[in-house]
C-alpha angles and dihedrals in degrees: 000000000000089000092053091050090049091051092050093049093048088051091055090050094055117104091256104016111157091348089102089069089057089048089052090057095044099048099063089043092053092046092052094048092049089052093049094049101037111131095002099105128147117272095251094057090059085069087067090047091055093050089052094046094050090050091053092047093052099254094114131249094305140116096225115028110253095021114100100197122144100227094157132091088189107050091147091061089046092055091046093052091047091053092048092046093050092048100042104025089222121144115275096230090052092047091051090053091049091050089053092051095047092046093051091046092047092046092051091047090053090053092043094055090046092050091047090062089054096046092249098117096131092052093051092045092050093046094045092049091051090053096046090048096043114119088195092060095042090050087073095045119145091039129109101252095089095049090045090055091047093051094047096046092045088052089051091051096053103032094100098057100020110031094162091054091046090053092050092050093047093046091050087057089064089056086059095047130357092222088068085081087080087058091049091055095043092051091052091050092046093053093046091051094049098043101026088225128118108248094223096150091050091045093049092051096045092046093049090051094048095043090046091057093044091051093048091050090047091053097043101035102022091240134053092207112089115235087220090076091058091044093053091047091053089048091053089049090049091052100049112316115218091358089061090068092069091055097055099095096032087060089060094057098077091053092045090050090047093054098033103048133230092318095049094119091054090050088050091052094049090046090053092051089045092065087081097061089035089059095039100048099036134086126234093294094055094042091048089053091054095046094043093050092049090047092054093043087059100036102052096058089044092053090052096226122157116263119264122172097230090062089067098050095099091051091047091051090051091049092051092050088045089055091052094050092045094051096046090040091055091052091049091049093049090050092050092049093048093054091048097046101039120067120261120261120258092232114056092207094053122080114204118230092233088071091069098045095085094048091048092050091050090049092050089051091056096037095086089059092052093047093047091051096043095049095047096042092047091054093049093044099039094054107021116183121212111233107279096241097047096072087051089049089052091050090048092048093050090049092052089047091055095042103044142058120250092255097054113101136209133212125218142144095228106052109170107085092027094053095043097050100034096049087206132126108274130207107212111209095190096056100241091133099002116070091178090083096051096104091055099051103076091049091050087235098156089158090059090044090051095047091054087082115352117213133219092236132035123197115199129181122219116191125198095259102015140041125218124241092261090047090057090045090053090061093062118107097238092052093050091053093049101037137041133199110254103167142013130194124193123224120232116280089015094275092147141309141249117234126203118206127190128200116252115240112263095007121148129224132205116265117270116273121252113261107261114237129190114243109250123205113254117251093207115107116253115251114257117249116244117246107236093205092056097041112110119220 
């Protein structure tokens, strides 16, 4: 008996131990979710796919061939997808979903191995399972959030023994998203606080990686700042300006409730409280996850950018891990209190049943939250539905590709799916890859943005109860004279339709609008008023 116990304890002390059982449970789960979500990415992520596809086809790392505009906040992910697509020949949307699944699995494995060394394997298993099962996290698949978290946490894991490698990994995360710079700085501060040593090797490697990417972008695009950042700032200004900042996180609550079930707010509260045990009982990787998620939660509203769900993925991951640490920690605490309060058993080898009553009661109290989350997330993940308008966009793009020449362009406000599947020059009226329309966005002057460079085709979306900006533009008299409807594609469940307009041969358009400028106060001194009493006749 003693030999068996020694063997079991030594097994738990190995680097992996029983963790391979956890991996055996996670692997089929991840494979199934990747299969279910493959190709069903959000529209914005198809912009990255188009950059990668143009690079593989020899047109350069651009959205429109011949236009070197940095319209990506995740160029590192675009380059990675281009390399994988060139080597494997697999579809870019499917590869992006696969990268998300591998990143989430690897990130959970990093935190699991770290928790194993601190005797917190149940907490890490619980939190990692919540993340891998979360419909909220998977709704933003194919984006860069998961790979950014993996690179930062992997850097935190190896910074002690391999600071140069940690710096390269953390710097590469900035290539995938600029806001990863917060994580780079937090990791350096965390290491300095724990070791009381300046992380100069890590800092040099991370700085070289970041500056190398910025220099490459400056040489190739003429700027290392993505135009997408300015576009989203202008969109936020158009939708409410400073007041829009207060609505950033409230806009995330409906999606969180949709993927978390009727008790989603309670799960959110427990996850927020769980940040304390997550930080206390984790290593550098877990602590970096907490600090980075809090930094992003504060930074995005302050920056005043418009809300997008993938901005909140790191914070959601931290909350789900916090929920796992809070639940298992509550059970541990109930067990500890029961053994301290209740009298010790007469036989040292016998554990009385009353010692497990308190932990079981605590677990039963938390069980409804887990069931609510699991049922709702499983439904959303098991049968994910692509956004209703995106299949119609794909049909419209394929129709345009078959009925146009390669030099004929199209105009739209949502450019991802249309640009990727049409393979035609695209005039972006929201400025994601087209800075020429920036002056018209705050004024909602979509007519002026369209007339900057009119396109041969126009794709407009009409919902059941609301028309898009281009659909309203298509109702104007001058547009009806210059364009005609050539195709229409219904959305699923008749929620709306996508209309394709084509310019009539020889039609005339109004002249371009003057670029609006904000009135600036004059710097010239005001003329002094004459004193009527001192004025001579």
